[in-house]
BAZA-340590 format. One line per field, with one value per atom (N, C-alpha, C): x, y, z; atom name. Coordinates in pm, whole numbers. Layout:
<sites>
c1 = (X  ...);
c2 = (Y  ...);
c3 = (Z  ...);
atom = (CA  ...);
</sites>
This chain:
<sites>
c1 = (8646  8607  8660  8550  8633  8750  8619  8666  8833  8809  8933  9047  9060  9131  9221  9088  9140  9265  9194  9290  9386  9444  9523  9633  9617  9621  9680  9601  9678  9787  9789  9901  10068  10013  10092  10140  10077  10099  10198  10142  10220  10321  10395  10538  10631  10543  10606  10629  10562  10485  10527  10435  10443  10541  10659  10742  10878  10864  10923  11079  11164  11274  11271  11237  11254  11153  11055  10914  10918  10974  10998  11132  11229  11372  11443  11360  11488  11579  11687  11809  11822  11802  11855  11711  11601  11475  11563  11578  11601  11719  11815  11918  11876  11812  11796  11639  11577  11519  11545  11648  11775  11816  11844  11818  11968  12063  12239  12290  12180  12306  12327  12424  12406  12374  12435  12330  12353  12523  12528  12476  12519  12376  12254  12188  12056  12030  12132  12121  12089  12190  12182  12119  12000  11925  11723  11790  11680  11651  11847  11855  11772  11831  11784  11635  11595  11410  11312  11373  11331  11335  11428  11417  11302  11333  11213  11088  11023  10944  10871  10963  10961  10896  11000  11020  10927  10857  10696  10569  10571  10507  10492  10576  10600  10511  10563  10523  10356  10314  10170  10114  10180  10110  10068  10181  10169  10036  10027  9931  9832  9806  9634  9630  9774  9714  9738  9787  9756  9629  9550  9457  9356  9285  9185  9095  9032  8871  8855  8765  8767  8789  8717  8723  8836  8960  9075  9151  9105  9149  9154  9035  8999  9027  9102  9165  9310  9359  9481  9524  9407  9425  9428  9341  9318  9439  9549  9690  9749  9770  9841  9857  9724  9665  9713  9626  9663  9892  9920  10118  10111  10023  10056  10018  9900  9892  9762  9690  9500  9476  9418  9394  9266  9287  9124  8998  8956  8791  8731  8697  8586  8485  8347  8266  8195  8231  8161  8228  8316  8412  8434  8339  8340  8417  8537  8712  8799  8873  8996  9033  9021  9063  9131  9250  9329  9164  9032  8963  8944  8925  8885  9021  9121  9249  9284  9363  9399  9547  9615  9713  9852  9815  9928  9935  10028  9946  9884  9924  9802  9817  9724  9710  9641  9613  9547  9678  9807  9930  10009  9990  10031  9983  10101  10041  10020  10056  10024  9829  9768  9616  9559  9593  9484  9496  9356  9333  9431  9373  9419  9296  9216  9045  8988  8908  8798  8876  8825  8858  8875  8992  9039  8937  8820  8697  8592  8644  8627  8684  8787  8903  8997  9065  9096  9297  9336  9432  9546  9647  9751  9894  9917  10081  10119  10135  10165  10151  10026  10012  10062  10142  10253  10371  10316  10401  10523  10639  10752  10765  10658  10730  10696  10632  10607  10754  10848  10956  11055  11037  11194  11131  11035  10967  11097  11089  11153  11265  11388  11523  11529  11467  11537  11638  11555  11670  11787  11828  11942  12017  11991  12074  12033  11937  11908  11800  11799  11726  11688  11577  11479  11564  11688  11773  11869  11880  11937  11866  11746  11641  11596  11544  11413  11480  11600  11619  11678  11621  11717  11800  11974  12094  12114  12065  12117  12072  12000  12009  12108  12103  12243  12220  12264  12217  12085  12135  12006  11852  11877  11777  11728  11775  11684  11637  11737  11666  11489  11513  11399  11330  11308  11201  11146  11307  11236  11167  11196  11095  10953  10931  10773  10753  10804  10750  10728  10831  10795  10682  10654  10583  10459  10448  10346  10234  10366  10208  10256  10236  10272  10092  10135  9961  9893  9994  9969  9921  9751  9688  9741  9761  9809  9963  10078  10157  10137  10082  10019  9959  9865  9822  9882  9945  10069  10162  10220  10314  10228  10156  10012  10011  9922  9956  10082  10222  10290  10402  10358  10400  10323  10162  10089  10158  10172  10174  10373  10458  10596  10523  10482  10412  10415  10288  10218  10273  10378  10453  10521  10582  10619  10735  10786  10901  10890  10783  10713  10747  10715  10687  10864  10949  11050  11228  11112  11177  11159  10968  10987  11014  11062  11146  11246  11377  11464  11458  11400  11415  11350  11251  11211  11330  11416  11507  11620  11630  11721  11646  11518  11470  11478  11462  11466  11671  11712  11876  11956  11911  12017  11922  11808  11755  11551  11518  11424  11304  11395  11277  11241  11317  11230  11151  11072  10863  10896  10846  10804  10686  10573  10424  10470  10564  10564  10602  10598  10648  10496  10476  10369  10211  10257  10114  10074  10194  10223  10201  10258  10220  10079  10000  9880  9802  9884  9769  9765  9917  9967  9837  9793  9773  9581  9568  9449  9416  9553  9555  9526  9612  9633  9451  9380  9243  9160  9190  9116  9174  9342  9426  9377  9301  9273  9166  9078  8923  8942  9037  9088  9143  9192  9255  9142  9038  8972  8868  8875  8742  8849  9017  9082  9107  9111  9090  8990  8831  8756  8757  8833  8822  8879  8768  8808  8943  8992  9117  9275  9204  9307  9369  9585  9594  9672  9751  9798  9938  9986  10144  10197  10140  10235  10171  10059  10079  10160  10168  10278  10426  10422  10552  10590  10539  10523  10555  10470  10508  10604  10641  10804  10893  10893  11013  10989  10863  10867  10942  10928  10966  11076  11173  11326  11336  11291  11376  11306  11243  11213  11369  11361  11495  11624  11645  11741  11770  11704  11691  11718  11676  11712  11837  11871  12046  12128  12067  12190  12224  12130  12117  12199  12188  12279  12413  12390  12571  12648  12575  12661  12702  12598  12639  12747  12722  12816  13017  12933  13158  13122  12997  13128  13146  13101  13183  13328  13339  13478  13577  13506  13614  13638  13535  13559  13677  13653  13815  13902);
c2 = (10579  10607  10551  10436  10388  10443  10598  10718  10854  10803  10820  10769  10648  10536  10583  10520  10538  10647  10800  10938  10899  10842  10807  10724  10611  10516  10573  10664  10750  10820  10882  10984  10850  10739  10656  10618  10586  10514  10704  10807  10930  10921  10869  10835  10776  10622  10530  10482  10516  10478  10569  10666  10817  10825  10860  10913  10876  10758  10663  10672  10719  10734  10712  10608  10557  10630  10681  10723  10877  10924  11082  11126  11004  11082  10978  10956  10814  10875  10853  10931  10868  10748  10697  10752  10733  10765  10933  11015  11178  11208  11140  11159  11070  10972  10909  11073  11121  11180  11284  11325  11424  11379  11220  11171  11201  11197  11201  11081  10997  10864  10800  10715  10656  10523  10482  10390  10276  10283  10134  10124  10265  10267  10190  10291  10228  10078  10027  9834  9842  9862  9789  9846  9958  9977  9841  9893  9760  9616  9593  9405  9436  9536  9486  9532  9608  9659  9569  9447  9304  9201  9196  9085  9103  9227  9249  9252  9299  9289  9137  9065  8901  8855  8845  8823  8814  8962  8986  8850  8770  8708  8626  8548  8488  8509  8631  8727  8705  8785  8775  8666  8505  8371  8360  8395  8344  8439  8574  8647  8528  8491  8475  8311  8241  8134  8118  8222  8246  8371  8415  8481  8422  8483  8437  8458  8506  8498  8469  8426  8384  8517  8642  8788  8803  8826  8823  8767  8611  8557  8616  8668  8735  8884  8934  9060  9020  8893  8921  8868  8787  8747  8872  8945  9057  9094  9117  9171  9036  8899  8835  8841  8806  8733  8885  9013  9110  9096  9132  9098  9011  8857  8768  8767  8909  8908  8904  8922  8971  9070  9154  9307  9340  9399  9478  9498  9384  9423  9571  9706  9753  9795  9725  9737  9872  9995  10113  10178  10120  10188  10059  9956  9878  9785  9772  9710  9849  9743  9836  9895  10056  10110  10051  9937  9895  9840  9755  9676  9762  9894  9929  10050  9946  10034  9953  9915  9909  9929  9997  10084  10023  9898  9786  9684  9549  9423  9380  9407  9316  9498  9555  9617  9631  9514  9456  9448  9414  9335  9513  9623  9783  9828  9857  9905  10066  10120  10259  10269  10135  10146  10104  9976  9852  9955  9936  10048  10006  10062  10079  10004  10006  10001  9870  9788  9726  9578  9457  9364  9234  9173  9034  8896  8950  8871  8884  8807  8843  8961  8982  9018  8907  8938  8896  8856  8747  8753  8721  8785  8828  8811  8704  8705  8842  8924  9043  9149  9150  9156  9187  9052  9040  9170  9192  9308  9248  9166  9091  9175  9106  9082  9273  9332  9509  9512  9518  9491  9471  9387  9295  9475  9456  9561  9672  9750  9846  9811  9697  9689  9660  9633  9589  9674  9774  9895  9943  9910  9855  9764  9699  9559  9414  9416  9340  9259  9126  9014  8929  8797  8774  8743  8638  8597  8655  8774  8876  8915  8928  8970  8903  8913  8871  8756  8634  8566  8623  8549  8542  8523  8461  8447  8595  8731  8855  8942  8892  9022  9008  9159  9125  9134  9090  9093  9160  9307  9446  9393  9357  9276  9231  9054  8954  8950  9083  9067  9147  9248  9285  9190  9142  9022  8940  8906  8830  8842  8971  9028  9070  9080  9082  8919  8858  8708  8636  8682  8658  8725  8876  8987  8944  9048  9105  8973  8855  8731  8605  8698  8613  8594  8473  8392  8447  8529  8632  8725  8767  8880  8984  9006  9146  9212  9100  9107  9143  9044  9140  9197  9235  9386  9522  9505  9589  9569  9537  9511  9543  9481  9524  9759  9740  9912  10002  9958  10008  10028  9921  9889  10010  10026  10023  10230  10296  10405  10435  10284  10368  10389  10310  10252  10419  10451  10584  10756  10744  10854  10887  10855  10928  10882  10751  10744  10661  10613  10615  10741  10839  10985  10984  11003  11021  10968  10801  10739  10793  10791  10821  10987  11083  11181  11172  11106  10995  10989  10912  10818  10918  10994  11095  11137  11161  11295  11226  11004  11007  10917  10922  10919  10981  11147  11242  11245  11221  11231  11104  10962  10847  10742  10789  10640  10656  10728  10794  10657  10516  10395  10321  10387  10311  10341  10253  10295  10298  10373  10416  10317  10261  10291  10174  10106  10023  10110  10180  10290  10399  10415  10537  10456  10340  10260  10222  10231  10223  10358  10435  10531  10607  10553  10584  10520  10361  10251  10330  10345  10379  10567  10587  10745  10736  10566  10582  10451  10415  10318  10412  10521  10672  10692  10660  10680  10594  10513  10369  10290  10341  10299  10271  10431  10430  10404  10404  10363  10189  10150  9994  9956  10040  10053  10047  10133  10119  10021  9959  9824  9746  9728  9634  9683  9827  9805  9805  9777  9710  9580  9482  9325  9337  9252  9207  9138  9065  9035  9143  9235  9383  9372  9410  9465  9587  9658  9765  9734  9717  9726  9605  9487  9412  9444  9513  9597  9667  9772  9869  9858  9722  9687  9582  9542  9453  9564  9677  9825  9844  9899  9915  9843  9703  9629  9607  9608  9625  9732  9818  9954  9945  9897  9876  9804  9703  9612  9652  9781  9854  9910  9995  10107  10020  9873  9784  9770  9776  9814  9915  9994  10127  10190  10201  10235  10086  10000  9920  9977  9995  10059  10156  10256  10393  10312  10251  10244  10158  10114  10027  10133  10226  10355  10397  10480  10561  10479  10332  10258  10260  10280  10237  10368  10490  10560  10633  10546  10561  10448  10395  10282  10349  10420  10511  10595  10630  10811  10733);
c3 = (13115  12980  12849  12737  12661  12606  12509  12447  12507  12640  12710  12690  12737  12703  12584  12450  12359  12253  12312  12337  12405  12519  12554  12499  12433  12367  12228  12170  12043  12093  12165  12245  12266  12288  12292  12169  12101  11922  11824  11905  11839  11923  11991  12031  11998  12036  12009  11828  11730  11628  11523  11517  11423  11434  11590  11541  11563  11502  11487  11437  11403  11315  11191  11147  11002  11006  10990  11003  10968  11030  11041  10994  10950  10934  10869  10736  10699  10563  10649  10594  10448  10403  10269  10186  10198  10107  10113  10207  10233  10089  10114  9984  9872  9868  9724  9640  9706  9661  9530  9602  9530  9382  9333  9240  9210  9342  9256  9276  9243  9245  9120  9115  9012  8948  8845  8801  8874  8891  9015  9132  9270  9396  9290  9213  9164  9160  9108  9107  9160  9281  9434  9510  9477  9550  9525  9420  9323  9364  9384  9406  9551  9630  9800  9779  9681  9714  9677  9543  9499  9613  9643  9742  9864  9969  10065  9950  9838  9785  9737  9730  9687  9753  9894  9990  10149  10081  10180  10105  10040  9992  10129  10181  10257  10353  10414  10555  10478  10362  10352  10356  10301  10318  10475  10545  10686  10749  10745  10777  10750  10608  10582  10681  10684  10765  10902  10948  11099  11170  11023  11065  11176  11252  11338  11359  11229  11201  11040  10965  10904  10714  10829  10763  10758  10879  10918  10748  10774  10637  10503  10481  10367  10332  10442  10402  10393  10430  10365  10271  10250  10076  10010  10026  9950  9882  10020  9992  9899  10006  9891  9738  9749  9582  9492  9566  9412  9425  9492  9522  9412  9464  9317  9192  9150  8998  9009  9085  9056  9106  9013  8988  9077  9107  9174  9105  9108  9088  9113  9100  9096  9042  9077  9036  8995  9118  9041  8931  8914  8741  8631  8717  8583  8568  8687  8692  8697  8639  8614  8492  8545  8445  8291  8322  8179  8123  8172  8082  7919  7932  7790  7733  7790  7735  7636  7549  7408  7387  7471  7443  7476  7536  7526  7515  7494  7466  7556  7655  7772  7900  7854  7915  8066  8094  8263  8365  8237  8352  8351  8369  8315  8471  8553  8725  8649  8561  8519  8521  8478  8460  8530  8627  8697  8812  8847  8961  9104  9191  9334  9440  9388  9465  9477  9519  9500  9557  9512  9593  9486  9467  9435  9380  9456  9440  9324  9233  9118  9006  9093  8988  8878  8790  8706  8678  8701  8719  8584  8579  8503  8553  8470  8525  8529  8404  8429  8533  8632  8724  8829  8817  8943  9012  9165  9132  9141  9137  9142  8951  8862  8729  8687  8798  8740  8798  8930  8978  8820  8755  8652  8561  8523  8448  8438  8566  8601  8576  8657  8613  8533  8430  8281  8232  8192  8129  8212  8376  8453  8382  8297  8279  8364  8495  8566  8530  8545  8496  8589  8580  8669  8746  8737  8823  8935  8889  8976  9109  9042  9185  9206  9374  9444  9549  9506  9606  9746  9815  9956  9953  9819  9830  9747  9734  9638  9817  9893  10007  10170  10141  10231  10381  10503  10654  10680  10627  10683  10574  10514  10417  10445  10461  10483  10646  10734  10897  10869  10769  10761  10721  10608  10600  10723  10759  10914  10954  11026  11090  11038  10944  10837  10879  10870  10853  11012  11091  11276  11317  11277  11312  11232  11118  11028  11014  11028  11004  11170  11257  11356  11410  11466  11499  11627  11691  11787  11792  11815  11796  11822  11861  11933  11856  11828  11743  11659  11560  11417  11408  11451  11455  11437  11598  11574  11469  11430  11337  11136  11144  11037  11055  11198  11150  11170  11215  11204  11058  10990  10864  10776  10768  10687  10736  10847  10930  10827  10823  10789  10601  10585  10396  10348  10440  10431  10430  10459  10548  10464  10331  10251  10146  10247  10128  9976  9969  9796  9744  9819  9687  9710  9808  9807  9679  9667  9589  9424  9415  9315  9234  9324  9290  9229  9315  9295  9175  9137  8992  8939  8938  8798  8748  8853  8784  8726  8741  8644  8537  8561  8419  8324  8383  8338  8229  8345  8304  8215  8281  8212  8207  8205  8146  8106  8030  7994  7931  7914  7879  8057  8148  8273  8302  8359  8352  8528  8566  8711  8802  8759  8741  8870  8898  9036  9144  9152  9201  9214  9172  9130  9191  9189  9179  9361  9399  9570  9583  9572  9637  9624  9490  9530  9602  9609  9707  9867  9926  10009  10076  9999  9978  10048  9984  10016  10155  10180  10313  10414  10427  10523  10556  10495  10545  10593  10623  10642  10785  10802  10901  11026  11108  11216  11238  11143  11161  11157  11128  11125  11314  11333  11461  11572  11556  11597  11645  11536  11578  11625  11600  11691  11823  11823  11971  12104  12011  12079  12105  11984  12092  12190  12205  12379  12389  12263  12305  12235  12245  12226  12341  12360  12473  12453  12517  12416  12439  12540  12558  12409  12434  12306  12197  12135  11988  12040  12144  12039  12081  12150  12131  12021  11982  11870  11741  11719  11626  11613  11749  11762  11719  11742  11655  11566  11469  11325  11276  11334  11264  11302  11385  11415  11293  11233  11131  11017  11024  10866  10907  11036  10991  10953  10943  11003  10870  10789  10612  10499  10605  10519  10558  10685  10735  10648  10637  10568  10415  10378  10226  10243  10377  10360  10368  10455  10479  10357  10310  10191  10107  10107  9946  9996  10177  10202  10225  10183  10166  10031  9998  9852  9752  9835  9811  9869  9969  10008  9930  9923  9866  9670  9591  9549  9576  9635  9720  9716);
atom = (N  CA  C  N  CA  C  N  CA  C  N  CA  C  N  CA  C  N  CA  C  N  CA  C  N  CA  C  N  CA  C  N  CA  C  N  CA  C  N  CA  C  N  CA  C  N  CA  C  N  CA  C  N  CA  C  N  CA  C  N  CA  C  N  CA  C  N  CA  C  N  CA  C  N  CA  C  N  CA  C  N  CA  C  N  CA  C  N  CA  C  N  CA  C  N  CA  C  N  CA  C  N  CA  C  N  CA  C  N  CA  C  N  CA  C  N  CA  C  N  CA  C  N  CA  C  N  CA  C  N  CA  C  N  CA  C  N  CA  C  N  CA  C  N  CA  C  N  CA  C  N  CA  C  N  CA  C  N  CA  C  N  CA  C  N  CA  C  N  CA  C  N  CA  C  N  CA  C  N  CA  C  N  CA  C  N  CA  C  N  CA  C  N  CA  C  N  CA  C  N  CA  C  N  CA  C  N  CA  C  N  CA  C  N  CA  C  N  CA  C  N  CA  C  N  CA  C  N  CA  C  N  CA  C  N  CA  C  N  CA  C  N  CA  C  N  CA  C  N  CA  C  N  CA  C  N  CA  C  N  CA  C  N  CA  C  N  CA  C  N  CA  C  N  CA  C  N  CA  C  N  CA  C  N  CA  C  N  CA  C  N  CA  C  N  CA  C  N  CA  C  N  CA  C  N  CA  C  N  CA  C  N  CA  C  N  CA  C  N  CA  C  N  CA  C  N  CA  C  N  CA  C  N  CA  C  N  CA  C  N  CA  C  N  CA  C  N  CA  C  N  CA  C  N  CA  C  N  CA  C  N  CA  C  N  CA  C  N  CA  C  N  CA  C  N  CA  C  N  CA  C  N  CA  C  N  CA  C  N  CA  C  N  CA  C  N  CA  C  N  CA  C  N  CA  C  N  CA  C  N  CA  C  N  CA  C  N  CA  C  N  CA  C  N  CA  C  N  CA  C  N  CA  C  N  CA  C  N  CA  C  N  CA  C  N  CA  C  N  CA  C  N  CA  C  N  CA  C  N  CA  C  N  CA  C  N  CA  C  N  CA  C  N  CA  C  N  CA  C  N  CA  C  N  CA  C  N  CA  C  N  CA  C  N  CA  C  N  CA  C  N  CA  C  N  CA  C  N  CA  C  N  CA  C  N  CA  C  N  CA  C  N  CA  C  N  CA  C  N  CA  C  N  CA  C  N  CA  C  N  CA  C  N  CA  C  N  CA  C  N  CA  C  N  CA  C  N  CA  C  N  CA  C  N  CA  C  N  CA  C  N  CA  C  N  CA  C  N  CA  C  N  CA  C  N  CA  C  N  CA  C  N  CA  C  N  CA  C  N  CA  C  N  CA  C  N  CA  C  N  CA  C  N  CA  C  N  CA  C  N  CA  C  N  CA  C  N  CA  C  N  CA  C  N  CA  C  N  CA  C  N  CA  C  N  CA  C  N  CA  C  N  CA  C  N  CA  C  N  CA  C  N  CA  C  N  CA  C  N  CA  C  N  CA  C  N  CA  C  N  CA  C  N  CA  C  N  CA  C  N  CA  C  N  CA  C  N  CA  C  N  CA  C  N  CA  C  N  CA  C  N  CA  C  N  CA  C  N  CA  C  N  CA  C  N  CA  C  N  CA  C  N  CA  C  N  CA  C  N  CA  C  N  CA  C  N  CA  C  N  CA  C  N  CA  C  N  CA  C  N  CA  C  N  CA  C  N  CA  C  N  CA  C  N  CA  C  N  CA  C  N  CA  C  N  CA  C  N  CA  C  N  CA  C  N  CA  C  N  CA  C  N  CA  C  N  CA  C  N  CA  C  N  CA  C  N  CA  C  N  CA  C  N  CA  C  N  CA  C  N  CA  C  N  CA  C  N  CA  C  N  CA  C  N  CA  C  N  CA  C  N  CA  C  N  CA  C  N  CA  C  N  CA  C  N  CA  C  N  CA  C  N  CA  C  N  CA  C  N  CA  C  N  CA  C  N  CA  C  N  CA  C  N  CA  C  N  CA  C  N  CA  C  N  CA  C  N  CA  C  N  CA  C  N  CA  C  N  CA  C  N  CA  C  N  CA  C  N  CA  C  N  CA  C  N  CA  C  N  CA  C  N  CA  C  N  CA  C  N  CA  C  N  CA  C  N  CA  C  N  CA  C  N  CA  C  N  CA  C  N  CA  C  N  CA  C);
</sites>
């Protein structure tokens, strides 16, 4: 029976993907959440996170190019164009919340104000709404500039391994690989690491950097809370496709999460090494 097969598949997903160590026990983000990091440690994190964030554009574009249907290409463009600065247009509330605000010079580029729902179709483009520019504004109080962030040359081997796996798997031209990697990424992103980062950053902001804007992180946390509601519906639609095969889907999901873990383990090992060198 189709329903029974899907139930058995859900158990395999629970075992292989939802219980993956990077989803259930991220040592670095757990440490980060305590807010005990030095400003040098926060700068090191920001540089590596900016490399992943900016290099993700390549994976997102690859996903658009390799989409198997027009609808899949459009769904991938929603992600890519929003990353680049097209604000989600939500007809239900007349557009983004920023549309009626005059609180800043360009409120429509402020992640604290723009919507996390809607579509880029008909949305407004703002340079300031590009996610990388949000991250630049976060990094400014740390003394980091455009030239310090986002470039591949700034990435550690662990960070670059993660970026390369995103490009290879998330942007794959193999239907099952791409779907498995995307499903794994969504579940990792919705598992709570954004909340752990926010907790640590709020403490740093309260004690050391009162002018540090956190909206890049809080916006993404709100976005992932919404994605959690849709991820299983998307999987069910994928599962019913005649092209879908369980084994390569799961294998790609696990490989993708292994790549994610390399990134976080790299951050954790680097901060432990710095502590040893200081002692």
